[in-house]
C-alpha positions as CSV (number, residue, x, y, z in Angstrom):
1,M,22.7,131.5,171.9
2,T,23.1,132.2,168.2
3,R,20.4,130.7,166.1
4,N,21.4,128.8,162.9
5,I,19.5,129.1,159.6
6,A,18.5,126.2,157.4
7,W,18.2,127.3,153.7
8,I,15.9,124.7,152.2
9,F,15.6,124.5,148.5
10,P,14.3,121.8,146.1
11,L,17.0,121.2,143.3
12,G,14.7,121.6,140.4
13,H,15.1,124.1,137.5
14,G,15.0,127.7,138.8
15,H,15.2,126.9,142.5
16,A,18.4,125.0,142.0
17,A,19.9,128.1,140.4
18,Q,18.6,130.3,143.3
19,F,20.0,127.8,145.8
20,E,23.5,128.3,144.4
21,N,23.0,132.1,144.1
22,F,22.0,132.4,147.7
23,R,24.9,130.2,148.9
24,D,27.5,132.0,146.7
25,S,26.4,135.5,147.8
26,C,25.9,134.7,151.5
27,P,27.9,137.0,153.9
28,P,30.6,135.0,155.8
29,E,29.0,135.9,159.2
30,I,25.7,134.3,158.1
31,D,27.3,131.4,156.1
32,E,29.1,130.2,159.2
33,R,25.8,129.6,161.0
34,S,24.0,128.3,157.8
35,V,22.9,124.8,157.0
36,W,22.4,124.4,153.2
37,V,19.7,121.8,152.4
38,G,19.5,121.0,148.7
39,M,16.6,118.5,148.1
40,D,17.0,116.1,145.2
41,F,13.6,115.0,143.7
42,F,15.0,111.7,142.2
43,K,17.3,110.2,144.8
44,S,17.6,109.9,148.5
45,G,17.7,107.2,151.3
46,D,14.0,107.0,151.7
47,W,13.0,103.4,151.4
48,L,9.5,103.9,150.1
49,A,10.6,106.5,147.4
50,N,13.1,103.9,146.2
51,L,10.5,101.2,145.6
52,R,9.9,100.5,141.9
53,Y,6.1,100.7,142.0
54,T,5.7,103.8,144.2
55,P,3.7,106.5,142.3
56,T,6.0,109.1,140.8
57,K,4.5,112.1,142.7
58,L,4.8,110.3,146.0
59,Q,8.4,109.3,145.1
60,R,9.4,112.9,144.4
61,A,7.7,114.3,147.5
62,R,9.4,111.7,149.8
63,H,12.8,112.0,148.1
64,E,12.6,115.8,148.7
65,M,11.6,115.5,152.3
66,W,14.3,112.9,153.2
67,H,17.0,115.4,152.5
68,F,15.5,117.7,155.1
69,R,14.5,115.2,157.7
70,H,17.8,113.4,157.9
71,L,19.4,116.6,159.0
72,L,16.6,117.4,161.5
73,G,17.8,117.0,165.1
74,T,21.4,116.8,164.1
75,K,22.4,119.8,162.0
76,I,19.0,121.5,162.3
77,K,18.1,122.1,165.9
78,P,14.6,122.9,167.4
79,D,15.4,126.6,167.8
80,D,16.9,127.1,164.4
81,A,15.2,129.2,161.8
82,L,13.9,127.7,158.5
83,F,14.0,129.5,155.2
84,V,11.7,127.3,153.0
85,A,11.5,127.5,149.2
86,S,9.4,124.4,148.7
87,W,5.6,124.1,148.2
88,N,5.7,120.6,149.7
89,L,2.8,120.7,152.4
90,R,4.8,118.3,154.6
91,F,6.8,121.4,155.7
92,V,3.8,123.1,157.3
93,P,4.2,121.3,160.7
94,H,7.9,122.1,160.8
95,M,7.3,125.8,159.9
96,R,4.9,126.1,162.7
97,R,7.3,124.6,165.2
98,H,10.4,126.7,164.0
99,P,10.8,130.4,163.3
100,S,10.2,130.2,159.6
101,Y,10.5,132.3,156.5
102,F,9.2,131.4,153.0
103,Y,10.6,132.1,149.5
104,A,8.1,132.7,146.7
105,D,8.5,133.5,143.1
106,F,4.9,133.2,141.9
107,S,1.3,132.8,143.1
108,P,-1.8,131.3,141.4
109,S,-3.0,134.4,139.6
110,L,0.6,135.0,138.3
111,M,0.8,131.5,137.0
112,R,-2.5,131.9,135.2
113,G,-1.1,135.2,133.6
114,M,1.8,133.2,132.2
115,S,-0.3,130.6,130.4
116,P,0.4,128.2,128.7
117,W,3.7,127.7,130.6
118,Y,2.3,126.6,133.9
119,D,-1.0,125.1,132.7
120,H,0.1,121.7,133.8
121,Y,-0.3,122.8,137.4
122,Y,-4.0,123.3,137.0
123,R,-6.7,120.6,137.7
124,K,-9.5,120.0,135.3
125,S,-12.0,120.6,138.0
126,A,-12.4,124.1,139.3
127,L,-13.3,122.7,142.8
128,A,-10.2,120.5,142.9
129,Q,-8.0,123.6,141.9
130,A,-9.6,125.7,144.6
131,V,-8.9,123.0,147.2
132,R,-5.3,122.8,145.9
133,E,-4.7,126.5,146.2
134,L,-6.3,126.6,149.7
135,L,-4.0,123.9,150.9
136,A,-0.9,125.5,149.4
137,S,-1.8,128.8,151.1
138,A,-0.9,127.1,154.4
139,L,2.8,127.5,153.5
140,P,3.1,131.2,153.2
141,R,0.6,131.8,155.9
142,S,2.7,129.7,158.4
143,A,5.8,131.9,157.8
144,R,6.8,134.9,159.9
145,A,7.7,136.7,156.7
146,I,7.9,136.0,152.9
147,L,10.8,136.9,150.7
148,A,9.9,137.9,147.1
149,M,12.5,138.6,144.4
150,S,10.3,141.1,142.4
151,R,7.4,143.6,143.0
152,W,5.4,141.5,140.6
153,C,5.7,138.5,142.8
154,A,5.1,140.5,146.1
155,D,1.9,141.9,144.8
156,G,0.7,138.4,143.7
157,V,1.4,136.9,147.1
158,T,-0.4,139.6,149.0
159,K,-3.4,139.5,146.7
160,D,-3.8,135.7,146.3
161,Y,-3.1,134.6,149.8
162,G,-4.4,137.6,151.8
163,I,-0.9,138.2,153.3
164,D,-0.3,141.5,155.1
165,P,2.1,143.4,152.8
166,A,4.2,144.3,155.9
167,R,5.1,140.6,156.1
168,V,6.5,140.5,152.5
169,R,10.1,141.5,152.1
170,L,11.1,142.5,148.6
171,R,14.7,141.7,147.6
172,V,15.5,142.2,143.9
173,G,18.6,140.3,142.8
174,G,21.4,142.2,141.1
175,R,24.4,141.1,139.2
176,D,26.0,139.3,142.1
177,M,22.8,137.2,142.7
178,T,22.5,136.1,139.2
179,R,26.0,135.8,137.9
180,R,25.9,131.9,138.0
181,A,22.2,131.4,137.4
182,L,21.3,128.4,135.3
183,V,19.6,129.3,132.0
184,T,17.2,127.0,130.1
185,P,18.2,127.2,126.3
186,F,15.5,127.9,123.8
187,A,15.1,128.4,120.1
188,L,13.3,131.3,118.5
189,R,11.7,130.6,115.1
190,L,10.2,133.3,113.0
191,P,7.7,132.8,110.1
192,P,9.6,133.1,106.8
193,S,7.3,136.0,105.8
194,E,8.6,138.0,108.8
195,V,12.3,137.4,108.0
196,R,13.3,140.2,105.6
197,P,16.8,141.5,104.9
198,G,17.3,144.6,107.1
199,A,14.3,143.7,109.4
200,A,14.8,144.6,113.0
201,V,14.0,142.0,115.7
202,R,13.6,143.0,119.3
203,L,12.8,140.8,122.4
204,A,11.9,141.9,125.9
205,L,12.9,139.1,128.4
206,R,12.0,138.9,132.0
207,D,12.9,136.1,134.4
208,R,11.0,135.0,137.6
209,A,13.4,137.0,139.8
210,G,12.2,140.2,138.2
211,N,15.3,140.9,136.1
212,A,14.4,142.3,132.7
213,R,16.5,143.0,129.6
214,A,15.6,144.1,126.0
215,V,17.7,142.7,123.2
216,G,17.6,143.4,119.5
217,W,19.4,142.8,116.2
218,R,19.0,143.5,112.6
219,L,19.0,140.9,109.9
220,A,21.8,141.4,107.3
221,R,20.7,138.8,104.8
222,R,17.8,136.5,104.1
223,V,17.6,133.4,106.2
224,R,16.6,130.2,104.4
């Protein structure tokens, strides 16, 4: 019997883009036995999540899981494989019952290295943060293998979670994987003292999938 694959992604920021990238570039022979599970954080048929006074974090977690659970037993069968890209701990029992694989694009030490962008994930108490990271480690440790989209991420996962490097599969996305990626716009502001006619500006950009690009331009006139 051919086993189906459930591709399980929360539809938030970068994961929503990767969900579309995976689906768009999936080979036909795999796509025909794939179940695509995009999990919305803000709407679902979950009764508790839709109550007005349910705490926000609980609402989001229950909305997310509803999109998976309502397919469980119908489109997702007991022997099907799970490809999980969520850090919701409610997936751990399902990952242990199914052949499971985990998608990771960062780990605790990598997040700390990108401060201040991910500082909101950290608890004020060092003990509380240690407990949080220990619980989160159950997700990658429950998987048969882990997919990382960059060597940077693969190294962080093996170091932080004590994962055998042989269980980490490195797949670096190319042009086909990122052609429809959603990009968060941003504005770059330079101090007036640094903006001089003829000055060269260069930026090195790297996304969480490991894609890097250097861009540069020269200022032709003074910017007011």
